[in-house]
C-alpha positions, 0 to 999 in steps of 0.5 A: 489493455494494461493488466495488474497482477496483485494481492488486494491486501498488499500495501505495495499493490495498493499503491499501484491500484491508487495510481491507476485509479487516480489516472483513470487508466482502465485495466484488467485485474488478475488477483493472486493468492499468497502462495509463495515465490514459485507461484508468483513466478508462475503467474507473473514472471516475477518472484513478488507482486505487484506486476503490471503487464502493459498492452505491448506485452512487457511486464514490470515489477516494483510498485514505485517504478511502476508508478513512475513508468505510468507517468511516462507511458500515459502522459495525457493522465495527471502526473504523480511524480515529476510535476506533482511533487518536488525531489526534496518533498519526495525524499522527505516522505521516503525518509519518513516512511523509512523511520516508521517501517519496522513498527509499521509492519509489526502493527499491520501484519496481524490485521491483513488476514481480515482480507478475504483473499488471505485469512480464509485461505489455509495455504495462503495463511500458512505461507503468510504466517511463516514469512511474517513471523520469521521476518518480524520475530514474533507470532501474529498473536504476539504482535497483536498484543503489543500493538499499542507499544508499536503504535506509541513508537510511531505516533509522533511521525503519524501526527506529523503527516496528519498535520501536513495533509490537514494543511495541504489536502494531500501530502502536497497540494496536488495528489502525487506518488506520496499519497499512493505510498502513505495511504497504501502503506498505512491502510492496515492501521485502519484495521487496528483494534482499540487504536484511534488514528488522528482524525486528520488521517482518517479524513485524508484516507477517504480523500485519497480513495475518492480521488482514486475512485478506489477502496482499499479496505477489505469487503465486509460480510 
C-alpha cells in the first residue's frame, strides 16, 4: 500500500492528500512533526515533505511531481494532469500562483499554528517561527497585524479565480491538478480573522473537498 509522509498543515502536503482522495487511492498516513531537515531526512529520506512511498518501496518528493506520477502509476483512476487540464490552462494557473506567492505566505504563515500538530508543539513551533520569520522578514505577530494589507494586494487575483470556478465548477470543468494546487495553497486563507473570502471561493473549496473526500481544515476542539 502507498504511504504518505506529511504534515497536516502544509499546503504542499495538502495538494497530495486531495489528489489521493480524488483518485480513491487507499494509503497509509505517516504524520510528521515540523522539527527540521535532519528529522525529515531521518523519517523519509528527503529534506522536506511531502514524500510518498510506493508499494514497490521507491520514494518520491515534490508535490506536483508526485501527482503526475500518481496518474502514471494508477491509470485506472481519474486523471489529474494530462487529460484533465490543457498545457495552456496549467501554465495559466501556475503563473497566477506565482503572482500571489509572496503575499500568500505572509497571509497564511500566522494561521497555520491553528493545526494541532504545530501550534501546541513547542519544538515544532520554535523551528516554524524561526524559519518563517527569517524567510518572510517579520514576526508572525507582525504579519498577522498586516493581514488586510497583504490580502488587498492579492484580492484581484482571488476574484479572478473565484469568477472562473463559479463558471466551471472547478478550475476547468473537470477536477484537475489545478484544484489540488489552488485549494491546498489557499486553505490557510480560510483561517484568517476579519477577512471575508469571495463566496464563490468558499463554495469551491467545499466542492473540491467533497470530490476528494478530504477535509483540510484543522480539527476544532
